[in-house]
C-alpha positions as CSV (number, residue, x, y, z in Angstrom):
1,M,106.3,153.7,33.3
2,S,106.5,153.4,37.0
3,E,103.5,152.1,39.0
4,P,101.9,154.9,41.1
5,N,103.5,153.8,44.4
6,D,107.0,153.1,43.0
7,S,109.7,155.6,43.9
8,P,112.1,156.3,41.0
9,A,115.7,155.6,41.6
10,P,118.0,158.6,42.2
11,K,119.4,160.0,39.0
12,H,123.0,159.1,38.1
13,R,123.1,156.3,40.8
14,R,122.7,152.5,40.3
15,P,120.5,150.7,42.8
16,R,122.3,148.8,45.5
17,R,122.0,145.0,45.6
18,A,122.1,142.9,48.7
19,P,125.1,140.6,49.0
20,T,124.4,137.2,47.5
21,W,125.3,135.4,50.8
22,L,122.5,137.3,52.7
23,A,119.9,136.1,50.2
24,I,121.2,132.5,50.6
25,L,121.1,132.8,54.4
26,A,117.5,134.2,54.2
27,L,116.5,131.2,52.1
28,L,118.1,128.8,54.5
29,I,116.4,130.3,57.5
30,A,113.0,130.4,55.8
31,G,113.5,126.7,54.8
32,A,114.4,125.8,58.3
33,V,111.4,127.6,59.8
34,F,109.1,126.0,57.2
35,A,110.5,122.5,57.9
36,Q,110.0,123.0,61.7
37,W,106.4,124.2,61.1
38,L,105.8,121.2,58.9
39,R,107.1,118.8,61.6
40,T,104.9,120.5,64.2
41,A,101.9,120.4,62.0
42,R,102.4,116.6,61.5
43,G,103.0,115.9,65.1
44,N,100.6,115.6,68.0
45,A,100.3,118.2,70.7
46,S,100.7,115.5,73.3
47,T,104.1,114.4,71.9
48,A,107.3,115.7,73.3
49,V,111.0,115.0,72.7
50,A,114.2,115.9,74.5
51,A,115.4,118.8,72.3
52,P,118.1,117.7,69.9
53,S,120.8,120.0,68.6
54,A,120.1,122.2,65.6
55,A,122.4,120.2,63.4
56,A,120.6,117.0,64.4
57,R,117.3,118.5,63.5
58,L,118.4,119.8,60.1
59,A,120.5,116.9,58.9
60,A,119.4,113.3,59.2
61,D,122.2,110.8,59.2
62,A,122.1,107.7,57.0
63,G,122.2,105.5,60.1
64,D,119.0,106.9,61.5
65,R,116.2,104.4,62.1
66,H,112.4,104.8,62.3
67,L,110.9,103.3,65.4
68,P,107.1,102.8,65.2
69,I,105.3,103.0,68.6
70,R,101.7,102.3,69.3
71,V,100.1,102.9,72.7
72,R,97.1,100.7,73.8
73,D,94.9,100.1,76.8
74,S,96.1,96.8,78.4
75,V,92.6,95.8,79.4
76,S,90.6,96.5,76.3
77,G,93.3,96.9,73.7
78,R,92.0,100.2,72.3
79,I,94.4,102.8,70.9
80,L,95.2,105.6,73.4
81,D,95.8,109.3,72.8
82,S,99.1,109.3,74.8
83,N,102.0,111.5,75.9
84,L,105.3,110.2,74.6
85,T,108.7,111.7,75.6
86,V,111.9,110.3,74.2
87,H,115.2,111.1,76.1
88,A,118.5,110.6,74.3
89,R,121.1,109.0,76.6
90,G,124.7,109.7,75.6
91,A,126.5,112.0,73.1
92,S,125.8,109.9,70.0
93,A,122.0,109.6,70.5
94,H,119.8,112.2,68.9
95,V,116.0,112.4,68.4
96,Q,115.7,113.5,64.8
97,D,112.0,113.5,64.5
98,L,108.9,112.3,66.4
99,R,105.6,112.5,64.5
100,A,102.1,110.9,64.5
101,A,101.0,108.6,61.8
102,A,97.4,108.2,60.6
103,S,97.3,104.7,62.1
104,G,97.7,106.2,65.6
105,E,101.3,105.3,65.8
106,R,104.2,107.5,66.8
107,I,107.1,107.3,64.4
108,A,110.4,108.2,66.1
109,T,113.4,108.9,63.9
110,L,116.4,108.2,66.0
111,A,120.2,108.3,65.5
112,P,122.1,105.3,66.8
113,G,122.4,105.2,70.6
114,E,120.5,104.6,73.8
115,Y,117.1,106.1,74.6
116,E,114.6,106.3,77.4
117,L,110.9,106.4,76.6
118,V,108.3,107.8,79.0
119,I,104.7,107.0,78.1
120,G,101.5,108.3,79.8
121,A,97.9,109.0,79.2
122,A,95.1,110.5,81.2
123,G,93.6,107.9,83.5
124,Y,96.5,105.4,83.1
125,Q,99.6,104.5,85.0
126,S,102.7,106.0,83.2
127,L,105.4,103.6,82.0
128,T,109.1,104.0,81.4
129,T,111.1,101.8,79.1
130,H,114.3,101.9,77.0
131,T,115.5,101.1,73.6
132,R,118.8,100.8,71.7
133,I,119.2,101.9,68.1
134,D,121.9,100.3,66.1
135,A,122.5,99.0,62.5
136,A,119.4,96.8,62.5
137,Q,115.9,98.1,61.8
138,P,114.0,98.6,65.1
139,L,111.0,96.3,65.7
140,P,107.5,97.8,65.8
141,T,106.7,98.4,69.5
142,T,103.3,98.4,71.3
143,V,103.2,100.0,74.7
144,W,100.3,98.6,76.9
145,L,99.3,101.1,79.6
146,T,97.5,99.9,82.7
147,P,94.4,101.9,83.8
148,A,94.9,103.9,87.0
149,A,91.6,102.6,88.4
150,P,91.4,98.8,88.5
151,S,88.8,97.2,86.2
152,D,86.3,94.7,87.7
153,A,85.0,93.6,84.3
154,L,86.9,90.3,84.4
155,D,85.9,89.5,87.9
156,L,82.2,90.3,87.3
157,L,82.3,87.8,84.4
158,A,84.0,85.3,86.6
159,L,81.1,85.6,89.0
160,K,78.7,85.0,86.1
161,A,80.6,81.9,85.2
162,A,80.6,80.7,88.8
163,A,76.9,81.2,89.1
164,C,76.2,78.3,86.8
165,A,79.0,76.1,88.1
166,R,79.9,74.6,84.7
167,C,80.1,77.7,82.6
168,A,83.1,79.3,80.9
169,I,82.7,83.0,79.9
170,V,84.8,84.2,77.0
171,S,84.9,87.9,76.1
172,G,87.1,90.0,73.9
173,H,87.8,93.1,71.8
174,L,88.4,93.0,68.0
175,Y,90.4,95.6,66.1
176,D,91.6,96.4,62.6
177,R,95.4,95.6,62.9
178,A,96.5,98.4,60.6
179,S,94.3,101.3,61.9
180,G,93.5,100.1,65.4
181,R,89.9,100.8,64.8
182,P,87.3,98.7,66.7
183,L,85.6,96.1,64.5
184,A,81.8,96.1,64.9
185,G,79.6,93.4,63.3
186,A,82.2,90.5,63.5
187,Q,80.6,87.1,63.8
188,V,82.0,85.1,66.7
189,R,81.1,81.4,67.1
190,S,82.2,78.6,69.4
191,S,82.6,75.0,68.5
192,Q,79.8,74.3,71.0
193,G,77.4,76.3,68.8
194,A,77.2,79.6,70.7
195,R,77.1,82.7,68.5
196,T,77.4,86.5,69.0
197,T,78.3,89.7,67.2
198,S,80.8,92.3,68.2
199,D,79.4,95.7,69.1
200,R,80.6,99.2,68.1
201,D,83.5,98.9,70.5
202,G,84.6,95.6,69.0
203,Y,83.4,93.8,72.2
204,F,81.9,90.4,72.2
205,E,80.9,87.9,74.9
206,L,79.7,84.3,74.9
207,S,79.6,81.3,77.1
208,A,80.6,77.6,76.8
209,T,79.9,74.6,79.0
210,L,82.4,72.4,80.8
211,P,82.0,68.6,80.7
212,R,80.5,67.4,83.9
213,A,83.1,64.7,84.5
214,L,86.0,67.2,84.5
215,A,84.3,70.0,86.5
216,S,85.8,68.9,89.9
217,D,88.8,66.7,88.9
218,S,92.0,68.4,90.1
219,E,94.2,66.1,88.2
220,A,92.5,66.3,84.8
221,L,93.6,68.5,81.9
222,P,90.9,70.9,81.0
223,A,88.6,70.2,78.0
224,T,88.9,72.5,75.1
225,F,86.8,74.3,72.5
226,D,87.5,76.3,69.3
227,L,86.5,79.9,68.7
228,S,86.0,81.4,65.2
229,I,85.9,85.1,64.3
230,E,84.8,86.3,60.9
231,H,84.2,89.8,59.5
232,A,83.5,90.9,55.9
233,G,86.7,92.1,54.2
234,Y,89.0,90.6,56.9
235,R,90.9,87.4,57.1
236,G,89.1,85.3,59.7
237,Q,90.7,83.6,62.7
238,R,90.0,80.2,64.3
239,L,91.5,79.7,67.8
240,N,91.8,76.0,68.3
241,G,92.2,74.3,71.7
242,L,91.2,77.1,74.1
243,A,90.9,75.6,77.6
244,L,87.4,75.4,79.0
245,L,87.6,77.0,82.4
246,N,84.8,77.7,85.0
247,D,86.1,81.3,84.9
248,S,86.3,84.3,82.6
249,R,88.8,84.8,79.8
250,H,89.3,88.0,77.9
251,L,90.9,88.1,74.4
252,I,92.4,91.0,72.5
253,L,92.5,90.2,68.8
254,D,93.7,92.1,65.7
255,L,92.3,91.2,62.3
256,D,94.1,91.7,58.9
257,R,92.3,92.8,55.8
258,G,92.0,90.0,53.2
259,D,90.1,86.8,52.9
260,G,90.4,83.2,54.1
261,L,90.8,81.8,57.6
262,I,93.9,81.5,59.8
263,A,94.0,78.6,62.2
264,M,95.9,79.3,65.5
265,D,96.9,76.6,67.9
266,R,95.9,77.7,71.4
267,L,96.5,74.4,73.3
268,H,97.9,75.0,76.7
269,V,101.6,74.2,77.2
270,Q,100.6,71.5,79.7
271,Q,98.3,69.9,77.1
272,R,101.0,69.9,74.5
273,A,103.3,68.2,77.0
274,R,101.1,65.1,76.9
275,Q,100.5,65.0,73.1
276,R,103.9,65.3,71.4
277,E,107.0,63.4,72.2
278,D,109.6,65.5,74.0
279,Q,107.8,68.7,73.1
280,Q,106.9,70.0,76.6
281,R,109.0,73.2,75.9
282,P,110.0,73.0,72.2
283,Q,113.3,74.7,71.5
284,S,115.7,75.0,68.7
285,A,119.2,73.7,69.3
286,E,120.4,77.4,69.5
287,D,117.7,78.3,72.0
288,A,118.4,75.2,74.1
289,L,122.1,76.1,74.3
290,R,121.2,79.6,75.4
291,A,118.9,78.4,78.1
292,Q,121.6,76.0,79.3
293,A,124.1,78.8,79.3
294,D,121.7,81.0,81.4
295,A,121.3,78.2,83.9
296,A,125.0,77.5,84.1
297,A,125.8,81.2,84.6
298,S,123.3,81.4,87.4
299,A,124.8,78.3,89.0
300,D,128.3,79.7,88.8
301,E,127.2,83.0,90.3
302,A,124.9,81.9,93.1
303,G,125.2,78.2,93.9
304,L,125.4,77.4,97.5
305,D,128.7,75.6,98.3
306,P,128.8,74.1,101.8
307,A,132.5,74.4,101.8
308,R,132.2,78.2,101.6
309,P,131.2,79.7,105.0
310,Q,130.1,82.9,103.4
311,S,127.7,81.1,101.0
312,V,126.1,79.2,104.0
313,A,125.9,82.4,106.0
314,L,124.1,84.2,103.2
315,A,121.5,81.4,102.9
316,Q,120.9,81.4,106.7
317,R,120.4,85.2,106.6
318,L,118.0,85.1,103.7
319,A,116.0,82.3,105.4
320,A,115.8,84.2,108.7
321,Q,114.5,87.5,107.3
322,A,112.8,88.2,104.0
323,A,115.0,90.4,101.8
324,S,113.9,93.5,99.9
325,V,114.7,93.2,96.2
326,A,113.8,95.8,93.6
327,V,111.1,94.6,91.2
328,P,111.2,95.9,87.6
329,A,108.6,98.6,86.7
330,S,108.2,97.4,83.1
331,I,109.3,94.6,80.8
332,R,109.9,94.4,77.0
333,V,108.3,91.2,75.6
334,G,109.3,89.9,72.2
335,T,106.2,88.8,70.3
336,N,105.4,86.9,67.1
337,C,108.3,84.6,68.0
338,S,109.9,81.6,66.5
339,G,112.0,80.3,69.4
340,R,113.8,83.4,70.8
341,S,113.7,85.3,67.5
342,C,110.7,87.7,67.5
343,T,109.4,90.3,65.0
344,A,107.7,92.8,67.3
345,V,107.9,94.1,70.9
346,S,105.2,94.7,73.5
347,V,106.0,96.7,76.6
348,Y,104.0,96.1,79.8
349,N,103.8,97.2,83.3
350,F,105.7,94.4,85.0
351,E,103.0,93.2,87.3
352,D,100.5,93.4,84.5
353,Y,102.8,91.0,82.5
354,V,102.7,88.5,85.4
355,G,98.9,88.6,85.7
356,R,98.4,88.2,82.0
357,G,101.0,85.6,81.3
358,L,100.7,83.2,84.2
359,D,97.7,81.4,82.6
360,E,99.9,80.4,79.7
361,E,102.2,78.4,82.0
362,W,99.9,77.3,84.9
363,I,96.4,75.9,84.2
364,P,94.0,78.6,85.5
365,S,91.6,76.0,87.0
366,W,94.3,74.8,89.4
367,N,94.1,75.5,93.1
368,P,94.6,79.2,94.0
369,Q,97.7,78.3,96.1
370,S,99.2,76.5,93.2
371,L,98.6,79.5,91.0
372,A,100.1,81.9,93.6
373,A,103.2,79.7,93.9
374,G,103.5,79.8,90.1
375,A,103.1,83.6,90.1
376,V,106.2,83.8,92.3
377,A,108.3,81.6,89.9
378,Y,106.9,83.3,86.8
379,R,107.6,86.8,88.2
380,S,111.2,85.9,89.3
381,Y,112.0,84.3,85.9
382,A,110.9,87.5,84.1
383,A,112.7,89.8,86.5
384,Y,115.9,87.8,85.9
385,Y,115.6,88.4,82.2
386,V,114.9,92.2,82.6
387,A,118.4,92.2,84.2
388,H,119.8,89.8,81.6
389,P,117.9,90.6,78.4
390,V,117.7,88.0,75.6
391,N,118.9,90.8,73.3
392,S,119.0,94.6,73.0
393,R,115.5,94.8,71.6
394,Y,113.5,92.9,74.2
395,D,114.1,91.4,77.6
396,I,112.2,88.1,77.1
397,C,110.5,86.2,74.4
398,S,106.8,85.2,74.5
399,S,107.4,81.6,73.3
400,T,108.2,78.5,75.4
401,S,111.8,79.1,74.5
402,C,111.7,81.7,77.3
403,Q,108.4,81.9,79.2
404,A,105.0,81.5,77.5
405,F,103.0,84.7,77.3
406,N,99.8,86.0,75.6
407,A,97.8,89.3,76.0
408,D,94.8,87.2,77.1
409,S,93.7,87.4,80.8
410,V,92.0,84.9,83.0
411,A,90.5,86.1,86.3
412,A,92.0,83.3,88.5
413,T,95.6,83.9,87.3
414,V,95.3,87.7,87.5
415,A,94.1,87.2,91.1
416,A,97.1,84.9,91.9
417,A,99.5,87.6,90.6
418,A,97.8,90.2,92.7
419,A,97.9,88.0,95.8
420,T,101.7,87.7,95.5
421,R,102.4,91.2,94.1
422,G,106.1,92.0,94.1
423,V,107.1,88.7,95.8
424,L,110.0,87.0,94.0
425,L,112.9,84.7,94.7
426,T,116.5,85.7,95.4
427,R,119.8,83.9,96.0
428,D,121.8,86.9,97.0
429,G,119.3,89.3,98.7
430,Q,119.8,91.8,95.9
431,N,118.7,90.3,92.6
432,A,115.9,88.1,91.2
433,A,116.9,84.4,91.0
434,F,116.9,82.5,87.8
435,S,113.8,80.5,88.9
436,E,113.5,77.5,86.6
437,Y,110.4,75.3,86.5
438,S,108.9,72.7,84.3
439,S,105.9,70.5,83.9
440,E,106.5,67.2,85.7
441,N,109.9,67.1,87.4
442,N,109.8,63.5,88.8
443,A,113.2,61.9,88.2
444,W,111.8,58.8,86.6
445,D,111.1,58.0,82.9
446,D,107.9,56.0,82.7
447,P,108.6,53.3,80.1
448,G,104.9,52.9,79.4
449,D,103.9,56.5,78.5
450,G,105.6,56.6,75.1
451,L,107.2,60.0,75.9
452,S,110.8,60.8,76.3
453,C,112.0,62.5,79.5
454,V,113.4,66.0,79.2
455,N,115.7,65.6,82.2
456,N,119.2,64.4,81.2
457,D,119.9,63.3,84.8
458,L,117.5,60.8,86.4
459,S,119.9,59.9,89.3
460,C,117.5,61.1,92.0
461,G,115.0,58.3,91.1
462,N,111.2,58.0,91.3
463,G,109.4,60.2,93.9
464,N,112.2,62.8,93.8
465,N,112.8,66.1,92.1
466,G,116.2,67.2,91.0
467,S,119.1,67.1,88.6
468,P,122.5,67.0,90.4
469,R,124.4,67.1,87.2
470,N,122.9,70.5,86.6
471,G,123.3,71.9,90.1
472,W,119.9,70.9,91.6
473,P,120.3,68.4,94.5
474,C,117.7,65.7,94.9
475,L,114.5,66.7,96.7
476,S,112.0,64.2,98.1
477,D,108.8,65.1,96.2
478,D,106.4,62.2,96.7
479,V,103.5,63.9,95.0
480,G,105.2,63.1,91.7
481,R,105.8,59.4,92.4
482,G,104.8,57.2,89.5
483,R,104.4,60.1,87.2
484,G,106.5,60.1,84.0
485,C,109.0,62.9,83.6
486,F,108.0,65.7,81.3
487,G,110.4,68.3,82.7
488,H,114.1,69.1,83.1
489,G,114.3,68.4,86.9
490,R,115.4,71.9,87.8
491,G,113.5,74.1,90.2
492,M,109.7,73.9,90.6
493,S,107.4,71.1,89.3
494,Q,104.3,72.8,87.9
495,W,102.1,69.7,88.4
496,G,103.7,69.3,91.8
497,T,102.4,72.7,92.9
498,Q,98.9,71.6,92.1
499,R,99.1,68.3,94.0
500,W,100.7,69.9,97.1
501,A,97.9,72.6,97.1
502,A,94.8,70.6,96.0
503,N,95.6,67.3,97.7
504,N,97.8,68.2,100.6
505,G,96.5,71.7,101.7
506,R,99.9,73.4,101.3
507,D,99.9,77.2,100.8
508,W,102.0,79.0,98.2
509,R,104.8,80.0,100.5
510,W,105.4,76.4,101.6
511,I,105.3,75.3,98.0
512,A,107.8,77.9,96.8
513,N,110.1,77.2,99.7
514,H,109.8,73.5,99.1
515,Y,111.0,73.6,95.6
516,F,113.5,76.4,95.8
517,N,115.2,75.9,99.2
518,A,114.0,72.5,100.4
519,N,112.1,74.3,103.2
520,N,115.2,75.9,104.6
521,N,117.6,73.1,103.8
522,P,119.3,74.7,100.9
523,G,122.0,73.3,98.6
524,G,123.4,73.9,95.1
525,Q,120.9,75.9,93.1
526,R,118.1,74.9,95.5
527,N,119.0,78.0,97.6
528,A,116.5,80.7,96.5
529,F,114.4,82.4,99.2
530,L,111.3,84.6,99.1
531,A,111.9,88.4,98.9
532,N,109.4,91.2,99.4
533,D,107.1,88.9,101.2
534,G,104.9,91.0,103.3
535,G,103.3,88.5,105.5
536,G,103.5,85.4,107.6
537,G,101.1,86.1,110.3
538,P,102.0,87.0,113.9
539,G,105.5,86.2,114.8
540,G,108.6,87.9,116.1
541,G,108.1,91.7,116.4
542,A,104.3,91.5,115.7
543,V,101.8,93.2,117.9
544,V,98.3,91.7,117.3
545,L,95.7,94.4,117.7
546,D,92.7,92.0,117.2
547,D,92.8,88.2,116.8
548,F,89.0,87.8,117.2
549,E,89.4,84.7,119.4
550,G,87.0,86.0,122.1
551,G,84.7,88.2,120.0
552,V,84.7,91.1,117.6
553,G,87.4,93.1,119.5
554,R,87.5,96.8,118.5
555,F,85.5,96.1,115.4
556,A,82.1,96.2,117.2
557,S,80.6,98.8,114.8
558,A,78.1,97.9,112.0
559,P,79.7,98.3,108.5
560,T,77.2,101.1,107.8
561,L,77.9,103.2,111.0
562,S,80.4,105.4,109.3
563,G,79.1,108.2,107.1
564,S,81.8,107.4,104.7
565,T,80.3,104.0,103.9
566,A,78.3,103.9,100.6
567,G,76.5,101.3,98.5
568,I,75.6,98.7,101.1
569,S,72.4,98.2,103.1
570,T,71.9,98.3,106.9
571,A,71.4,94.6,106.8
572,S,75.2,94.3,106.4
573,L,77.0,93.1,109.6
574,A,80.3,92.2,111.3
575,Q,80.2,89.3,113.7
576,H,82.4,86.8,115.5
577,D,82.8,83.6,113.5
578,C,84.6,80.3,114.4
579,A,83.8,78.4,111.2
580,T,86.4,80.1,109.0
581,R,89.8,81.4,110.3
582,K,93.4,81.8,109.4
583,N,95.0,81.4,112.8
584,G,93.7,80.3,116.1
585,V,90.0,79.2,116.1
586,C,88.0,82.3,115.1
587,S,87.9,85.3,112.9
588,L,85.7,88.3,112.1
589,R,83.0,87.7,109.5
590,V,81.9,90.8,107.5
591,L,78.7,90.3,105.5
592,L,78.1,93.0,102.9
593,K,74.7,93.3,101.3
594,D,73.8,95.7,98.5
595,D,71.5,98.6,99.0
596,P,69.0,98.2,96.1
597,A,67.9,101.8,96.4
598,V,71.3,103.1,95.1
599,T,73.7,102.2,92.3
600,T,76.7,103.5,94.1
601,A,79.9,101.5,94.1
602,W,80.6,99.9,97.5
603,S,83.0,101.8,99.8
604,V,82.9,100.4,103.3
605,R,84.7,102.0,106.2
606,L,84.7,99.3,108.9
607,L,85.6,101.3,112.0
608,S,88.0,100.3,114.7
609,G,87.2,101.5,118.2
610,G,84.0,103.1,116.9
611,G,86.0,105.8,115.1
612,T,87.4,107.2,118.3
613,P,91.3,107.3,118.3
614,A,91.5,106.9,122.1
615,N,89.8,103.5,121.8
616,N,92.6,102.1,119.7
617,V,96.2,101.0,120.5
618,E,99.0,103.5,119.8
619,L,101.2,102.2,117.0
620,I,104.9,103.2,116.8
621,R,105.5,104.3,113.3
622,D,109.3,103.7,113.0
623,G,109.7,100.8,110.6
624,G,106.2,99.5,111.3
625,K,103.9,97.7,108.8
626,V,100.2,97.4,109.5
627,G,98.4,94.4,108.0
628,F,95.8,91.7,108.4
629,W,94.8,88.3,107.0
630,I,91.7,88.3,104.8
631,Y,89.6,85.7,102.9
632,T,86.7,86.0,100.5
633,G,84.9,83.8,98.0
634,A,83.9,86.9,96.0
635,S,85.9,88.6,93.3
636,G,86.5,92.2,92.4
637,L,87.2,93.3,96.0
638,R,89.9,95.7,97.2
639,A,91.0,96.6,100.7
640,S,92.6,99.6,102.3
641,L,93.4,101.1,105.8
642,S,93.0,104.5,107.3
643,I,95.3,105.8,110.0
644,D,94.8,108.6,112.5
645,D,98.0,110.6,112.1
646,S,99.2,113.8,113.9
647,D,97.8,116.0,111.2
648,G,94.6,114.2,110.2
649,T,93.6,110.8,108.8
650,E,95.7,109.2,106.0
651,R,94.3,106.5,103.8
652,A,96.4,103.7,102.3
653,I,96.5,102.7,98.7
654,E,94.1,100.0,97.7
655,R,95.2,96.4,97.3
656,A,93.3,93.6,95.5
657,I,91.8,90.8,97.6
658,P,92.3,87.5,95.7
659,T,89.5,85.0,95.6
660,G,89.3,81.7,97.5
661,Q,92.5,82.0,99.6
662,W,93.7,83.5,102.8
663,T,96.0,86.5,101.9
664,Y,98.1,88.8,104.0
665,L,97.8,92.4,103.1
666,E,100.2,94.9,104.5
667,W,101.1,98.7,104.4
668,S,104.3,100.3,105.5
669,L,103.9,103.3,107.8
670,D,107.2,104.8,106.6
671,D,106.5,104.6,102.9
672,A,104.7,107.8,101.7
673,A,104.0,106.1,98.3
674,Q,101.5,103.8,100.1
675,W,99.4,106.7,101.6
676,N,97.0,109.4,100.4
677,A,95.6,112.4,102.2
678,W,92.0,111.7,103.3
679,A,90.6,113.8,106.1
680,G,91.5,116.8,108.3
681,A,94.9,118.4,107.5
682,S,96.4,115.1,106.3
683,N,99.2,115.3,103.8
684,G,99.5,111.8,102.3
685,Q,102.2,110.5,104.5
686,I,102.5,109.2,108.1
687,D,104.2,111.9,110.2
688,G,103.4,111.1,113.8
689,A,105.8,109.0,115.8
690,G,102.7,107.3,117.3
691,V,99.5,106.8,115.3
692,R,96.3,104.7,115.6
693,L,94.3,102.5,113.3
694,D,91.1,104.3,112.2
695,A,89.4,101.7,110.0
696,V,89.7,98.8,107.5
697,W,88.2,99.6,104.1
698,F,86.5,97.3,101.6
699,L,85.7,98.5,98.1
700,R,84.0,97.0,95.1
701,E,81.9,97.9,92.1
702,Q,78.1,97.7,92.9
703,T,76.7,94.2,92.8
704,S,73.4,92.6,93.9
705,F,75.3,89.5,95.3
706,D,75.9,89.2,99.0
707,V,79.6,89.2,99.8
708,N,81.3,87.5,102.8
709,L,84.8,88.5,104.0
710,Y,86.7,87.1,106.9
711,L,89.3,89.2,108.8
712,D,91.9,87.7,111.1
713,D,94.9,88.9,113.1
714,V,95.0,92.6,112.5
715,Q,98.5,93.5,113.5
716,I,101.6,95.7,113.3
717,V,105.0,94.3,112.6
718,H,108.4,96.0,113.3
């Protein structure tokens, strides 16, 4: 019997059947649609891929590899909800799949080939990196994004440390390694007896005390303390040998489930240099050969040969005018390393890498000029390896076999990196130099210190730096006299930078030029010059707008006169000062005092010419760079400029002001990337052929502390 809605088949006629191939095709299409839906359901709406071919989507090759990618905040370490785009480069490369895992990772299934990864998140600077997929399994990769707005947290803690003179402030964030979840309730204890508990964000903070005898000794190694972290259900960690610094240090730590306690050696590389024979930069035989090969290759490519006129001419040109050399945007760092062999990869914004890594090579309590000189060498060394990667998976390793690095951050070394942002060394005016350095480069082996000298060529003798056998001519370096050799003699002496700065008053430019070009007397490998160096004070081509020698010049207005100023009280002032200066005998002192009636962040528009364009000097835009020298003892400050343009007022991007050192800050009138639209019909770039300085800006998060700044030689350089 038929169902009521069935229609009987016509009499005497067999029902038609669809061809078998159509049924199969329908099943295939349905299967493909379902598979695509399933992939979409598993993925994240913020994830995108460059569209692969249909064949690549439907059939995964046996050579495909799974690349796990996790995205984190470089300041706090928290997992970010990010945008990830993977672009295949070349015919063989295909993105087979890109999905989100429960742990917050993205799992990219990729065919063998080259790929570009673009990573972004709301409120963060985007980052681009690359990877190569081959027969080996890809290493798990963590991408650390830098917040778009700079964080003052580290600097505020540094102020807290400075307030008690002998305090060290240690803070950190704790996470479950597998899930990325913050760990609340962890017990954190120092070997000095301080205790605290992590909050719901995994954050902790405690203080330690420096020994009185070491607090002001520029030649002493820092004292150390241990830090223990314990949480129920997790394997504890004990960090042994953390340096005690009158500063703030921030840690990002991941804990594994389990029990017991893992001890980690956190002694500084300079401390290890004095404790173990010939272990200043421990390397396997294979790694040592690779390092020697890198140095030899650099010597062959860029050594200065006095017999070659073109080599001498190039050195003279580089010495006469700072070159412009591209700085990498990001760097792939091999982590969890034994020598140069690493089991994971961390990708950082390049300048973030410099600021976070410098404290592992230079002692952060050293003089700011020593740290700044170190930042130039550290940056150049890293940039060289971005161009000459250790292997296809990462550019540089995080061990002493390459350049020591850790995700920790210390305020002083972050500031040193900011003070020299983008400045590196070059031997050809186009590429970063292989900028070697080591602990103590005096060419003399002290027979009484019980330690072997790393330098295989001591022909230069006591009081000299160098290793002619390895391409580095002898350099008189008297600050090392009588000090046993703990280095290889090539390039910069790390302890030498501290002695030149702390005991002889040399600034970072002089120190870098001393070690890398013998202060414009280059030879052999000692022929690297500063590139991307924005400032040297008034000189050829400079027009000084205000030098403050005879008074406040055009900066006669109170800091609160402008309606754009916020957060400070009317007790703030700008006055002529001849106690602190960079050049000449006087400068402009700017005292900023908090307005206790408001909690607004400080934004100070210090007017030039009272805010009237006609009162200011016309500046010719073509190739011009406007800048000034600035000094402050306070941390967390940023500076900017505003320029009266033909279509309104443009405001420059903010630059960090390092603590405790004169720094030259500069902005190019021709570079639109350095300007933002601010007032009137402004468009975010300088258009007028002739423009005028409107104001210098100072910015900081709100604080109750008084802040003194000193401004000198406001100028334009063509």
